[in-house]
Residue, then its C-alpha position, 0 to 999 in steps of 0.5 A: m902142394s897139390r897135384i893141380d898146383k904142380a900141373p903145367p900152367g892151366r892144365g889141372k884147372t882147365l881139365l877138371a873144370g871141363l870134366a865138371a861141366f861134362s858131368l853136369l851135362a850128363l846129369a841133365l841129359a840123364g834126367c831127360s832120357q831115362k825111363a820114369s818108372r820101375p816096370p811092374c812085377p807080377a803079383g806075388q813074385v820077386c823082381l830084380q832090375m839090374g843096370n848092366g853097363s853095355e848092350p850085350a853083343s850076344l848071349d851065346p857063351h862062345k860069342i861073348t867077351g865082356t863082363w856085361e855079357d857074362r853077368i847075363v850068360s852066367d845066370l842062364m848057364v852053369g859050367l862044370t864049376t860055378d860061383d858061390k856067393d863070394g865069387k869062389s869056384v864050387p861044384g856046378m854041373a860036376e859034383r866032383w872031379t879027379t886029376s891024374p898024377d901028372g896033372k894032365t888028365w881030369t875026370f869030371y863026374l856030372r850031377d843029375a841035371v836037365w836043360s830047361d826043356g827037360v832033356p838031360v845034361t850030359a857029358d856029350d853036351f860039354v864035348f860038343a861045346l868045347q869042340r864048337i868053341m874051338d871050331p874055326k868056323t865059330a870064330s870065337e875070340y876067346a878060343s885061345l884061352l883054352y889052348f891048354i887042352r890037348n890039340a886045342q890050338p891045331v883044331n882052332e887053326g884048322k890043322a886038326p879035326k875037331d875030334a882030335l880035341g882032348v875031350r871025351a864022354l866016358s859015359p853020359k855022366v863022366l867027362e874026361i879032359t886031357l891037357e897039353h900041360p898041367a893047369p892047376y887053375l882048371p876048376e877056376l876056369a871051368k866056370h868061365q864062359t868059354m867052358l860053359p855047356v851048350p845044348k847039343h840037341v838045340v844047337e844042332k837044330w837051330g845053328d847060331a840062331w839057337s841063342q835067340p830068345a825063341h830057341y834059347v835053352s839053358n841049364g842054369p837058374y834062369l831062362l831067357k824070356s826076351w831081349s829088347l835091343g837097347d832096352h833090356v834083357a829079361a830072364v825068369k826063374n828056371p823051375r828045372f834048375y837043380d837048386a831052384k828051391n833056393v833061388c829067390v828072385d823070380q824075374v831079373n831084367y838087365y839094362p844097358t847103362n853106359d851112362a853111369i850118372g843116369a843109372e845112378r839117378r835111376v837107382r836113387r829113384g828106385e827104378l833100378d835095384a843096382n848098377a854095375d858101375i859108378q863114375s869114379n869121381r862121384i864115389a866120395f859124393l855118393r858115400e855122403r848122400m847114399p852111403d848104404y848103396v856104395h860098394t867098392y872092392t879090390y879087383l883083378g883088373v888093369a886099364y891099359l893102352a895098346f900100341n898097334s904094332a902095324v903103325p910105323a912109329f910104334k915099331d920103334k921101341r923108343v916111341r912106345v917107352a916115351l909115351d908110356m913114361a909120359i903118362d901121369r898115373e898119379f894125377i889120373t888116379n888121385k885127382l880124376l878117378r878118386g875111386g880107390q884105383k892104383p897107378a899101374y906100372t906093371f901089367v899083372p895086378p897086385g893080389v894075384a894068387n901064387y905070384t910076385q909082381a915084376a919090378a916096375p920100370g926104373w923110370a916109374a920112381w922118377p919125378l914127372a918132369k924128369r920123365q917128360a924130359e926123357a920122353r922128349r929125348l927118346l922121341a927126338a932120337a926117333g925123329y920126332g920133335p917140333n918140326n916133325p911132331l908125332k901125330i897119333e889117335i887114341k880110340h877109346r870107350n865111352t864109359p865113365d872112366p875112359m871119358l875121365f882120364m883120356p883127356a889127361v893122357q892127351a894132355d900128358w902127351k902134348e907136354v912131350g910134343v905129341e899131337t893126340a886126337l881122341v875118338q870115342n866109341e860105344t864099348q862094343i864098337a871100340y873092342a870090335a875095332y881093336r880086334s880088327r886092328d882098326f886103331q893106332v892106340a887102343d884104350a883097353a881093360w882086362i879083368a882076370d878070367y881066373n886068379d892067375a898071372m897067366s890070365f893077364l900075360y897070355l894076352q900078349q902071347s903071339s898065339t893069342g890072336s884077336q885079343n892081343y890087340g897090338d900084335y905084340k910078338n917076342p919069342i923069348f916072352d912066348d918061350l917063358l910062358a911055355r916054360a911056365d905052362n909045363e913047370p909043376d913047381a909053383k915057385v919056379r912057374a911064378a918066376y918064369l911068369a915074372q920074367a916074361e912080364q919084365i920083358m913085356l914091360d921093358d918092351a913097352a908092349v902096352a902102357p898100363v895106366f891103373f889097377y881097378v877096383n870094382k864099383n857097384l851101386v846096390s840098393p840096401k833092399i838087396t840081400g845076399w850081395a857079397d863084395n868079392i875080388v872077381d866082382h861076380h854077384r850071381t842073381r841066384y844068391l840075391c833077393v829083394g826085400k825080406p827073403r821068402s821063408 
């Protein structure tokens, strides 16, 4: 029997019919609202039109958190390391580096390179950038990612001066970074936005206004030309980039495309060359109609629900566990999304380097009916039932996948007596609410910053700050992560991390829902595109049509 046949009476047919109606409406609206033509490209140049998901909140590397922002900023800026066409870390501003025997001191030797205004890129720019992101006045949401640098946390918390940070310029072309503990993943993280340089001479002159198009100075393959809010960000080839001779695309425009179906139509019409998402339940259809356009690949990402620990009901572990076990992940992935996503009963995705996944909760193997019965029992034990139903609100993003599966979660929780309201927000607004704790249950997703389990587990660390949306705190969990940080043996370190994940799962700190696949709609006219596990496709490696000789 199909999953719909096993659904509670009417649930499957009603839900799928409603989603079909939503898709038809979205298609109709998309046809009316999207631009009708491809923007002109200067004669003799190669132009790329990219659908980029959401509107960026900023183009300052220290102010961004989203993949849609990283796609732009990592075309403008190059860190100590950078991506190759397969998304792997390769030398960037640093031509080479050395590591001390204890793994705590890294020395990076910079190439000869200049900013787009001709000023040399120096080790001082990196020192300045790292001190700036850790400065509490910058209020960078991602600063905690760099707490492995010596004194980073006390500097970020205002308990130490910025020059106490373990970074220094040994010479204009030699940068030294001293760590609190070994971090073998540093070359992978060194390409992340948190470690990108910023032009010291420009930021000191313009302050936070340096990232406006009129003042933006970059060291990467592209220059910021303009930013029309709600329309597009335009970048042009940087002639001073150290590898400019191998960059094909002369101009790239990045468009916010929250409406994936509308973007799909624009790709079909040739107005966009690619879009950084596909509505999951349309993948099979598009593989029939546009087979050369559909790209899906394994991805290091998880979709999950965060419980705000300030909500009285969620202080009771029984409530969190009940909500966690009541979600029918198989229905969501197999019947709704249908894009290759896998049900998630753990937080760290499969495929993460040097890691063996923690065991899923015992109830993960139970039939749905048994899980629902146990969820009702746990809720009753916590004081909730027909005469006192639990009433909660899920705040979620208005992007394609959440719009599909949030009604399913709502239906699942209704089956165990929970009254759930859904409130959708544009992605930036939703995440701003999560960071300010303006939510009860948050629909969130996380894509690895670097290929290591710590990139996921640190989100629930008590010191993480705004990105630990539910403010989960468990000293045993924190201690295991600290042990992992200071453990040189890779197998022992992985065991500490797995123990920490097990504790987090047993606590139902969050409810993992599914593991991602990356999904891109790419015109066959684009050459140089390589599907990869981090979903990084830097414009410098792409071309449109026949590459120039």
